[in-house]
C-alpha positions as YAML, in Angstrom:
chain: A
units: angstrom
residues:
- id: 1
  name: UNK
  ca: [-12.49, -1.87, 33.88]
- id: 2
  name: UNK
  ca: [-13.20, 1.42, 32.15]
- id: 3
  name: UNK
  ca: [-15.49, 1.34, 29.14]
- id: 4
  name: UNK
  ca: [-14.78, 3.27, 25.98]
- id: 5
  name: UNK
  ca: [-17.51, 5.67, 24.95]
- id: 6
  name: UNK
  ca: [-17.83, 6.39, 21.27]
- id: 7
  name: UNK
  ca: [-18.43, 10.06, 20.59]
- id: 8
  name: UNK
  ca: [-20.14, 11.21, 17.45]
- id: 9
  name: UNK
  ca: [-17.62, 13.12, 15.33]
- id: 10
  name: UNK
  ca: [-20.40, 15.53, 14.38]
- id: 11
  name: UNK
  ca: [-21.10, 16.52, 18.00]
- id: 12
  name: UNK
  ca: [-18.29, 19.06, 18.21]
- id: 13
  name: UNK
  ca: [-18.14, 19.98, 14.54]
- id: 14
  name: UNK
  ca: [-17.69, 23.68, 13.91]
- id: 15
  name: UNK
  ca: [-20.49, 24.54, 11.48]
- id: 16
  name: UNK
  ca: [-18.24, 27.12, 9.79]
- id: 17
  name: UNK
  ca: [-15.64, 24.58, 8.72]
- id: 18
  name: UNK
  ca: [-15.67, 23.36, 5.14]
- id: 19
  name: UNK
  ca: [-15.88, 19.58, 4.83]
- id: 20
  name: UNK
  ca: [-12.79, 17.69, 3.72]
- id: 21
  name: UNK
  ca: [-13.11, 16.58, 0.13]
- id: 22
  name: UNK
  ca: [-9.74, 14.94, -0.49]
- id: 23
  name: UNK
  ca: [-7.17, 13.09, 1.62]
- id: 24
  name: UNK
  ca: [-3.59, 12.82, 0.36]
- id: 25
  name: UNK
  ca: [-1.58, 10.23, 2.31]
- id: 26
  name: UNK
  ca: [2.21, 10.11, 2.15]
- id: 27
  name: UNK
  ca: [3.70, 6.75, 3.16]
- id: 28
  name: UNK
  ca: [7.44, 7.01, 3.70]
- id: 29
  name: UNK
  ca: [8.18, 4.03, 5.94]
- id: 30
  name: UNK
  ca: [8.19, 0.38, 4.90]
- id: 31
  name: UNK
  ca: [6.93, -1.14, 8.13]
- id: 32
  name: UNK
  ca: [3.69, -3.03, 8.57]
- id: 33
  name: UNK
  ca: [2.30, -0.58, 11.11]
- id: 34
  name: UNK
  ca: [3.03, 2.50, 8.98]
- id: 35
  name: UNK
  ca: [1.77, 1.06, 5.72]
- id: 36
  name: UNK
  ca: [-1.50, -0.11, 7.24]
- id: 37
  name: UNK
  ca: [-2.04, 3.21, 9.01]
- id: 38
  name: UNK
  ca: [-1.93, 4.95, 5.62]
- id: 39
  name: UNK
  ca: [-4.18, 2.35, 3.99]
- id: 40
  name: UNK
  ca: [-6.78, 2.61, 6.74]
- id: 41
  name: UNK
  ca: [-6.88, 6.41, 6.52]
- id: 42
  name: UNK
  ca: [-7.17, 6.35, 2.72]
- id: 43
  name: UNK
  ca: [-9.83, 3.64, 2.83]
- id: 44
  name: UNK
  ca: [-11.78, 5.51, 5.51]
- id: 45
  name: UNK
  ca: [-11.78, 8.59, 3.32]
- id: 46
  name: UNK
  ca: [-13.19, 6.61, 0.39]
- id: 47
  name: UNK
  ca: [-15.86, 5.09, 2.65]
- id: 48
  name: UNK
  ca: [-16.88, 8.62, 3.67]
- id: 49
  name: UNK
  ca: [-17.17, 9.65, 0.02]
- id: 50
  name: UNK
  ca: [-13.93, 11.64, -0.10]
- id: 51
  name: UNK
  ca: [-11.27, 11.38, -2.75]
- id: 52
  name: UNK
  ca: [-8.08, 9.72, -1.56]
- id: 53
  name: UNK
  ca: [-4.62, 9.32, -2.98]
- id: 54
  name: UNK
  ca: [-1.50, 7.66, -1.61]
- id: 55
  name: UNK
  ca: [2.02, 8.84, -2.45]
- id: 56
  name: UNK
  ca: [4.68, 6.20, -1.70]
- id: 57
  name: UNK
  ca: [8.15, 7.60, -1.09]
- id: 58
  name: UNK
  ca: [11.47, 6.31, 0.27]
- id: 59
  name: UNK
  ca: [10.93, 3.02, 2.13]
- id: 60
  name: UNK
  ca: [7.18, 3.27, 1.64]
- id: 61
  name: UNK
  ca: [7.91, 2.01, -1.89]
- id: 62
  name: UNK
  ca: [8.34, -1.45, -0.29]
- id: 63
  name: UNK
  ca: [4.52, -1.70, -0.16]
- id: 64
  name: UNK
  ca: [4.13, -1.36, -3.94]
- id: 65
  name: UNK
  ca: [7.31, -3.12, -5.09]
- id: 66
  name: UNK
  ca: [6.49, -6.56, -6.54]
- id: 67
  name: UNK
  ca: [9.64, -8.04, -4.94]
- id: 68
  name: UNK
  ca: [9.04, -6.76, -1.40]
- id: 69
  name: UNK
  ca: [5.25, -6.45, -1.01]
- id: 70
  name: UNK
  ca: [4.93, -9.85, 0.70]
- id: 71
  name: UNK
  ca: [7.89, -9.32, 3.06]
- id: 72
  name: UNK
  ca: [6.81, -6.30, 5.10]
- id: 73
  name: UNK
  ca: [7.56, -6.57, 8.84]
- id: 74
  name: UNK
  ca: [6.73, -4.85, 12.12]
- id: 75
  name: UNK
  ca: [9.58, -2.64, 13.36]
- id: 76
  name: UNK
  ca: [10.77, -4.06, 16.69]
- id: 77
  name: UNK
  ca: [13.97, -2.05, 17.13]
- id: 78
  name: UNK
  ca: [13.55, 1.57, 18.21]
- id: 79
  name: UNK
  ca: [9.76, 1.29, 18.35]
- id: 80
  name: UNK
  ca: [8.62, 2.53, 21.78]
- id: 81
  name: UNK
  ca: [5.13, 1.14, 21.20]
- id: 82
  name: UNK
  ca: [6.59, -2.38, 21.29]
- id: 83
  name: UNK
  ca: [7.20, -1.88, 25.05]
- id: 84
  name: UNK
  ca: [10.43, -3.85, 24.99]
- id: 85
  name: UNK
  ca: [14.07, -2.88, 25.32]
- id: 86
  name: UNK
  ca: [15.76, -2.15, 21.98]
- id: 87
  name: UNK
  ca: [18.23, -4.95, 22.62]
- id: 88
  name: UNK
  ca: [15.41, -7.46, 22.97]
- id: 89
  name: UNK
  ca: [13.75, -6.22, 19.78]
- id: 90
  name: UNK
  ca: [17.00, -6.88, 17.92]
- id: 91
  name: UNK
  ca: [17.24, -10.53, 18.92]
- id: 92
  name: UNK
  ca: [17.12, -13.00, 16.01]
- id: 93
  name: UNK
  ca: [13.55, -13.99, 15.24]
- id: 94
  name: UNK
  ca: [11.93, -11.22, 17.33]
- id: 95
  name: UNK
  ca: [10.85, -9.20, 14.27]
- id: 96
  name: UNK
  ca: [9.41, -12.29, 12.60]
- id: 97
  name: UNK
  ca: [7.53, -13.23, 15.79]
- id: 98
  name: UNK
  ca: [6.10, -9.72, 16.22]
- id: 99
  name: UNK
  ca: [5.08, -9.64, 12.56]
- id: 100
  name: UNK
  ca: [3.39, -13.04, 12.79]
- id: 101
  name: UNK
  ca: [1.47, -11.94, 15.90]
- id: 102
  name: UNK
  ca: [0.38, -8.66, 14.28]
- id: 103
  name: UNK
  ca: [-0.74, -10.38, 11.07]
- id: 104
  name: UNK
  ca: [-2.68, -12.93, 13.10]
- id: 105
  name: UNK
  ca: [-4.55, -10.17, 14.97]
- id: 106
  name: UNK
  ca: [-5.24, -8.35, 11.70]
- id: 107
  name: UNK
  ca: [-6.56, -11.53, 10.10]
- id: 108
  name: UNK
  ca: [-8.99, -12.01, 13.01]
- id: 109
  name: UNK
  ca: [-10.27, -8.47, 12.34]
- id: 110
  name: UNK
  ca: [-10.65, -9.34, 8.63]
- id: 111
  name: UNK
  ca: [-7.99, -6.81, 7.57]
- id: 112
  name: UNK
  ca: [-6.69, -7.96, 4.17]
- id: 113
  name: UNK
  ca: [-3.02, -8.55, 3.33]
- id: 114
  name: UNK
  ca: [-1.15, -5.61, 1.76]
- id: 115
  name: UNK
  ca: [-1.54, -6.72, -1.87]
- id: 116
  name: UNK
  ca: [-5.25, -7.37, -1.49]
- id: 117
  name: UNK
  ca: [-5.75, -4.10, 0.42]
- id: 118
  name: UNK
  ca: [-4.07, -2.21, -2.43]
- id: 119
  name: UNK
  ca: [-6.41, -3.88, -4.93]
- id: 120
  name: UNK
  ca: [-9.41, -2.87, -2.79]
- id: 121
  name: UNK
  ca: [-8.13, 0.71, -2.47]
- id: 122
  name: UNK
  ca: [-7.53, 1.00, -6.21]
- id: 123
  name: UNK
  ca: [-10.92, -0.50, -7.07]
- id: 124
  name: UNK
  ca: [-12.60, 1.98, -4.70]
- id: 125
  name: UNK
  ca: [-11.07, 4.90, -6.60]
- id: 126
  name: UNK
  ca: [-8.06, 5.61, -4.39]
- id: 127
  name: UNK
  ca: [-5.20, 6.68, -6.63]
- id: 128
  name: UNK
  ca: [-1.72, 5.26, -5.98]
- id: 129
  name: UNK
  ca: [1.49, 7.09, -6.90]
- id: 130
  name: UNK
  ca: [5.22, 6.42, -6.57]
- id: 131
  name: UNK
  ca: [7.76, 9.17, -5.85]
- id: 132
  name: UNK
  ca: [10.08, 9.86, -8.78]
- id: 133
  name: UNK
  ca: [13.10, 10.80, -6.66]
- id: 134
  name: UNK
  ca: [12.78, 7.70, -4.44]
- id: 135
  name: UNK
  ca: [12.33, 5.50, -7.51]
- id: 136
  name: UNK
  ca: [15.57, 6.90, -8.94]
- id: 137
  name: UNK
  ca: [17.39, 6.54, -5.60]
- id: 138
  name: UNK
  ca: [16.48, 2.87, -5.32]
- id: 139
  name: UNK
  ca: [16.94, 2.29, -9.07]
- id: 140
  name: UNK
  ca: [13.37, 1.11, -9.54]
- id: 141
  name: UNK
  ca: [11.37, 1.20, -12.76]
- id: 142
  name: UNK
  ca: [7.59, 1.34, -13.29]
- id: 143
  name: UNK
  ca: [7.59, -2.37, -14.18]
- id: 144
  name: UNK
  ca: [8.98, -3.15, -10.68]
- id: 145
  name: UNK
  ca: [5.72, -1.86, -9.18]
- id: 146
  name: UNK
  ca: [2.34, -3.52, -8.78]
- id: 147
  name: UNK
  ca: [-0.12, -2.73, -11.59]
- id: 148
  name: UNK
  ca: [-2.44, -0.67, -9.33]
- id: 149
  name: UNK
  ca: [0.15, 2.14, -9.20]
- id: 150
  name: UNK
  ca: [-1.05, 4.73, -11.71]
- id: 151
  name: UNK
  ca: [2.24, 6.49, -12.21]
- id: 152
  name: UNK
  ca: [5.38, 8.12, -10.92]
- id: 153
  name: UNK
  ca: [5.13, 11.71, -9.70]
- id: 154
  name: UNK
  ca: [7.57, 14.38, -8.67]
- id: 155
  name: UNK
  ca: [6.92, 16.11, -5.34]
- id: 156
  name: UNK
  ca: [5.73, 19.13, -7.34]
- id: 157
  name: UNK
  ca: [3.24, 16.95, -9.23]
- id: 158
  name: UNK
  ca: [1.98, 15.59, -5.91]
- id: 159
  name: UNK
  ca: [1.52, 19.08, -4.45]
- id: 160
  name: UNK
  ca: [-0.33, 20.17, -7.60]
- id: 161
  name: UNK
  ca: [-2.71, 17.21, -7.16]
- id: 162
  name: UNK
  ca: [-3.25, 18.24, -3.53]
- id: 163
  name: UNK
  ca: [-4.40, 21.74, -4.48]
- id: 164
  name: UNK
  ca: [-7.60, 23.11, -3.03]
- id: 165
  name: UNK
  ca: [-8.75, 24.33, 0.37]
- id: 166
  name: UNK
  ca: [-10.70, 21.14, 1.09]
- id: 167
  name: UNK
  ca: [-7.64, 18.85, 0.87]
- id: 168
  name: UNK
  ca: [-5.77, 17.36, 3.81]
- id: 169
  name: UNK
  ca: [-2.25, 15.93, 3.56]
- id: 170
  name: UNK
  ca: [-1.35, 13.19, 6.03]
- id: 171
  name: UNK
  ca: [2.29, 12.15, 6.43]
- id: 172
  name: UNK
  ca: [3.01, 8.70, 7.81]
...
């Protein structure tokens, strides 16, 4: 069995590059694997002393909607990483089974549930925003969102917040 060697990220660092100061994560999909990917990147940025903000748009709003936050699932249909035929992924109960398995693995790794992770992110200084256009499309109001969401931004507002040459935008 091949072992995985951890390489220091500083080993190949170009000394002329400016360090990243802010990470702006856009979460547009409402699946467990996409939401957690964004959370982990934003949390990692905070742990490294960087600013981080998350912009929830389209189905990503599921993660901050009080009614849907506890019902996020793994995508089994059309997900090549599931390594199963699409037809099999669409069978009744398959999505629930895959979600249960994923949550069980995450729990063993001490990864908190979505609501708790959002509380941790917010408490660490990560700023959480909802997309104005998506809110209007899905007829959502600020009171439909969890309290950790600071506000509702237009795309222009989001880009203005991302200004600066030491900012990275990550789209998930």
